[in-house]
C-alpha positions as CSV (number, residue, x, y, z in Angstrom):
1,M,99.4,101.2,98.9
2,W,101.6,104.2,98.4
3,D,101.0,106.8,95.7
4,Y,104.2,106.8,93.8
5,T,105.2,109.1,91.0
6,D,105.9,107.7,87.5
7,K,109.6,108.4,88.0
8,V,109.7,106.5,91.3
9,K,108.1,103.5,89.6
10,E,110.5,103.8,86.6
11,Y,113.5,103.8,88.9
12,F,112.1,100.9,90.9
13,F,111.1,98.7,88.0
14,N,114.2,99.5,86.0
15,P,116.9,100.5,88.6
16,R,120.0,102.1,87.2
17,N,123.6,101.3,88.3
18,T,122.8,98.2,90.4
19,G,125.4,95.6,91.4
20,V,129.0,95.6,92.4
21,L,131.5,98.2,91.1
22,E,134.8,96.3,90.9
23,E,136.8,99.5,90.3
24,A,135.3,101.3,93.3
25,N,137.7,103.3,95.4
26,A,135.1,104.8,97.7
27,I,132.4,102.8,99.5
28,G,129.7,103.9,102.0
29,E,127.5,101.6,103.9
30,V,124.6,102.7,106.0
31,G,121.5,101.3,107.6
32,S,120.8,97.9,109.2
33,I,119.2,94.7,107.9
34,S,117.5,94.3,111.3
35,C,115.8,97.7,110.8
36,G,114.6,96.9,107.3
37,D,116.8,99.1,105.2
38,A,120.5,99.0,104.3
39,L,122.5,100.6,101.5
40,R,126.0,100.0,100.1
41,L,127.1,102.8,97.7
42,M,130.2,102.3,95.6
43,L,132.0,105.1,93.8
44,K,134.8,105.3,91.3
45,V,136.5,108.6,91.8
46,D,139.2,110.1,89.4
47,P,142.1,110.8,91.8
48,D,143.3,113.7,89.5
49,T,140.1,115.6,89.3
50,D,138.0,114.3,92.3
51,I,135.2,113.7,89.8
52,I,132.8,110.7,90.4
53,V,133.1,108.8,87.1
54,D,130.9,105.9,88.0
55,A,128.6,104.8,90.8
56,R,126.7,101.7,91.7
57,F,124.6,100.4,94.6
58,Q,123.3,97.4,96.4
59,T,120.3,97.9,98.7
60,F,118.1,95.9,101.0
61,G,114.8,97.6,101.4
62,C,111.5,98.6,99.8
63,G,110.8,100.1,96.4
64,S,111.4,103.6,97.6
65,A,114.9,102.6,98.9
66,I,115.7,101.0,95.5
67,A,114.4,104.1,93.6
68,S,116.2,106.5,95.9
69,S,119.5,104.7,95.7
70,S,119.3,104.4,91.9
71,A,118.4,108.1,91.6
72,L,121.4,109.1,93.8
73,T,123.8,107.3,91.5
74,E,122.4,109.2,88.5
75,I,122.6,112.5,90.3
76,I,126.2,112.2,91.5
77,K,127.9,110.9,88.4
78,G,130.0,113.6,86.7
79,K,130.1,115.7,89.9
80,T,133.2,116.5,92.0
81,L,133.3,115.3,95.5
82,N,132.7,118.8,96.9
83,E,129.7,119.2,94.6
84,A,128.3,115.8,95.6
85,L,128.6,116.8,99.3
86,K,126.0,119.5,98.7
87,I,123.4,117.0,97.6
88,T,120.7,116.5,100.3
89,N,117.9,114.0,100.7
90,L,115.5,116.6,99.4
91,D,117.4,116.7,96.1
92,I,117.0,112.9,95.8
93,A,113.3,113.1,96.5
94,E,112.8,116.0,94.1
95,F,114.7,114.2,91.4
96,L,112.1,111.4,91.7
97,G,109.2,113.8,91.5
98,G,108.4,113.3,95.2
99,L,108.2,110.4,97.7
100,P,105.3,109.4,100.0
101,P,105.9,111.1,103.4
102,E,106.3,107.7,105.0
103,K,109.2,106.8,102.6
104,M,111.3,110.0,103.0
105,H,113.7,108.0,105.2
106,C,114.9,106.2,102.1
107,S,116.2,109.5,100.6
108,V,117.9,110.3,104.0
109,M,119.7,106.9,103.8
110,G,121.0,107.8,100.3
111,A,122.4,111.1,101.4
112,E,124.1,109.4,104.4
113,A,125.7,106.7,102.2
114,L,127.1,109.4,99.9
115,H,128.8,111.2,102.8
116,A,130.1,107.9,104.2
117,A,131.6,107.0,100.8
118,I,133.3,110.3,100.3
119,A,134.7,110.2,103.8
120,S,136.1,106.7,103.1
121,Y,137.8,108.0,99.9
122,R,139.4,110.9,101.8
123,G,140.5,108.6,104.6
124,E,138.3,110.4,107.1
125,E,136.3,108.9,109.9
126,W,132.6,109.1,109.1
127,V,130.1,108.8,112.0
128,D,126.5,108.2,111.5
129,D,125.3,110.5,114.3
130,H,125.3,107.7,116.9
131,E,126.7,109.2,120.0
132,E,127.3,107.2,123.2
133,G,124.4,107.7,125.6
134,A,122.3,109.7,123.2
135,L,120.1,106.9,121.8
136,I,116.5,108.0,121.5
137,C,114.7,105.2,119.5
138,K,115.9,101.8,120.6
139,C,113.6,100.1,118.0
140,F,115.5,101.5,115.1
141,G,118.7,102.6,116.7
142,I,118.2,106.4,116.1
143,D,119.9,108.9,118.4
144,A,119.3,112.5,119.3
145,A,122.0,113.9,116.9
146,M,120.5,112.3,113.8
147,I,117.0,113.5,114.8
148,E,118.3,117.0,115.4
149,R,120.2,117.1,112.1
150,V,117.4,115.7,109.9
151,A,114.8,117.9,111.6
152,R,116.9,121.1,111.0
153,E,117.8,120.2,107.4
154,N,114.2,119.3,106.5
155,N,112.3,121.8,108.7
156,L,110.5,119.1,110.6
157,K,108.2,120.0,113.4
158,T,106.2,116.9,114.5
159,I,106.9,113.4,115.7
160,Q,105.1,112.0,112.7
161,E,107.5,113.9,110.4
162,I,110.5,112.6,112.3
163,T,109.2,109.0,111.9
164,F,108.7,109.5,108.2
165,Y,112.3,110.8,107.7
166,T,114.2,108.6,110.2
167,K,111.8,105.8,111.4
168,A,112.4,106.9,115.0
169,G,109.1,106.6,116.9
170,G,107.6,104.2,114.5
171,G,108.0,101.1,116.8
172,C,106.9,100.9,120.4
173,E,106.4,104.7,120.6
174,T,108.0,104.9,124.1
175,C,110.5,107.4,122.7
176,H,107.9,110.0,121.6
177,E,108.5,112.2,124.6
178,K,112.3,112.3,124.0
179,I,111.7,113.1,120.3
180,E,109.5,116.0,121.4
181,E,112.4,117.2,123.6
182,V,114.8,117.1,120.7
183,L,112.3,119.0,118.5
184,A,111.9,121.7,121.1
185,L,115.7,122.0,121.3
186,V,115.9,122.4,117.5
187,N,113.2,125.1,117.6
188,E,114.9,127.0,120.4
189,K,118.1,127.0,118.4
190,T,116.3,128.4,115.3
191,P,116.3,132.2,115.4
192,V,112.8,133.8,115.6
193,A,113.5,135.8,112.5
194,A,114.6,132.8,110.6
195,K,111.4,131.0,111.6
196,S,109.2,133.7,110.3
197,E,111.0,134.1,107.0
198,A,111.8,130.4,106.5
199,K,110.5,129.1,103.2
200,S,108.8,125.7,103.0
201,P,111.0,123.0,101.6
202,P,110.4,121.8,98.0
203,I,107.2,119.8,97.6
204,V,108.7,116.4,97.6
205,V,106.0,114.3,99.2
206,K,102.9,112.7,97.8
207,P,99.6,112.1,99.6
208,L,98.5,108.6,100.3
209,A,96.0,107.1,97.8
210,T,93.4,104.4,98.2
211,P,94.4,101.3,96.2
212,V,92.6,101.1,92.9
213,M,91.2,97.6,93.0
214,T,91.2,95.7,89.8
215,P,87.6,94.6,89.1
216,G,86.6,91.2,87.8
217,M,90.0,89.6,88.1
218,T,89.8,85.8,88.3
219,L,92.3,83.7,90.3
220,V,93.9,82.5,87.1
221,Q,94.3,86.0,85.8
222,K,95.8,87.0,89.2
223,I,98.3,84.1,89.1
224,Q,99.2,85.0,85.5
225,K,100.0,88.6,86.5
226,I,102.0,87.5,89.5
227,S,103.9,85.0,87.5
228,A,104.7,87.6,84.9
229,V,106.1,89.9,87.5
230,I,108.3,87.2,89.1
231,D,109.6,86.1,85.7
232,D,110.4,89.7,84.9
233,M,112.4,90.0,88.1
234,R,114.3,86.7,87.9
235,P,117.2,88.0,85.7
236,Q,118.1,90.5,88.4
237,F,118.2,87.8,91.0
238,K,120.3,85.6,88.7
239,M,122.8,88.5,88.3
240,D,123.4,88.2,92.0
241,G,123.9,84.4,91.8
242,G,120.4,83.4,93.0
243,D,116.9,82.8,91.8
244,I,113.3,83.2,92.8
245,Q,110.2,81.2,91.9
246,L,106.4,81.5,92.6
247,V,105.3,78.8,94.9
248,D,101.6,79.5,95.8
249,V,98.9,82.2,95.7
250,D,96.5,82.0,98.6
251,G,94.1,84.9,98.4
252,D,96.2,88.0,98.8
253,T,99.2,86.0,100.2
254,V,101.9,85.2,97.7
255,S,104.6,82.6,98.6
256,V,107.9,82.8,96.8
257,A,111.0,80.6,97.1
258,M,114.5,82.1,96.9
259,S,117.5,80.0,96.2
260,G,121.2,80.3,95.7
261,A,122.9,83.5,96.8
262,C,119.5,85.0,97.3
263,M,118.8,82.8,100.3
264,G,119.5,85.0,103.4
265,C,121.2,87.6,101.2
266,Q,121.7,90.8,103.2
267,M,122.5,93.2,100.3
268,S,120.2,92.4,97.4
269,S,118.9,95.1,95.1
270,I,115.6,93.3,94.9
271,T,114.0,92.2,98.2
272,I,110.8,90.6,99.5
273,S,109.6,94.1,100.3
274,G,110.4,95.3,96.8
275,I,108.6,92.3,95.3
276,Q,105.5,93.0,97.4
277,E,105.4,96.7,96.3
278,R,105.8,95.8,92.7
279,L,103.0,93.3,92.9
280,M,100.7,95.8,94.5
281,L,101.4,98.3,91.8
282,T,100.7,95.6,89.1
283,L,97.6,94.2,90.7
284,G,96.2,97.4,92.0
285,R,95.5,95.8,95.4
286,P,97.3,95.1,98.7
287,V,99.2,91.8,98.7
288,R,101.5,90.1,101.2
289,V,104.6,88.3,100.0
290,V,106.1,85.6,102.2
291,P,109.2,83.4,101.7
292,A,108.7,79.7,101.3
293,S,110.8,76.6,101.0
294,M,112.0,75.6,97.5
295,P,109.7,72.9,96.1
296,Q,111.4,69.4,96.1
297,A,110.6,68.6,92.4
298,V,110.9,71.6,90.1
299,G,111.8,71.3,86.4
300,V,114.2,73.8,85.1
């Protein structure tokens, strides 16, 4: 289980600015459902001042993706577009008090969505660094340009760091050699003087922690805690036109049934991954959440 800061937990449990922004005049969409994370950022920009007066998001991903997206909307409201363009993924992570190293790609996704939204508002073509013939990681669709940019912006030096920030290399691992070549190119382009004088980026990562197991918890107590979490999250599902119910608890496997608009939803602010992380935080132990068919006879 990841070691999250209190602010990450707060922005995950109580995300700000979720849902559709009907008055949006700038929309940025990044990520891929097939890769596990996707974000739709909606902005309402004052055309006279270029100030972002409102922002909302919909995300498909883990708790860190939800928290990072929510934090981004809070950071950018009230800023001009030019001021917003200066915001980096490190600013998002720092706002949250840090993210686990393995979750830094969530902050990168937020920064990309912001650039995509601003480009759409200005009528510019935004490209997500995917260049023809430059694909490096086939598992997650990450190319050389994105790896190079993220490595330079975040002072990354190792394959593991690249995986944490982009997911590249986290699948079959056959791209590791190519990632090393990109990192070598980045280091060659960095002046020697700049290397020696470069300051470390802000401390925005948290070390992993061993889950604190809840002692003496009976099955009934576990089910009660799980049910309370599901019930607490149901209003957010219903806002999106769907619902969720607890079906079964078998050891550390929790089966839930999603209905309505939530069935197969590709842009939900609360996802299976998010439910799983919230349950782990509540129970203090690893659990696995799996989708199940809606029971045939359920009283409402």
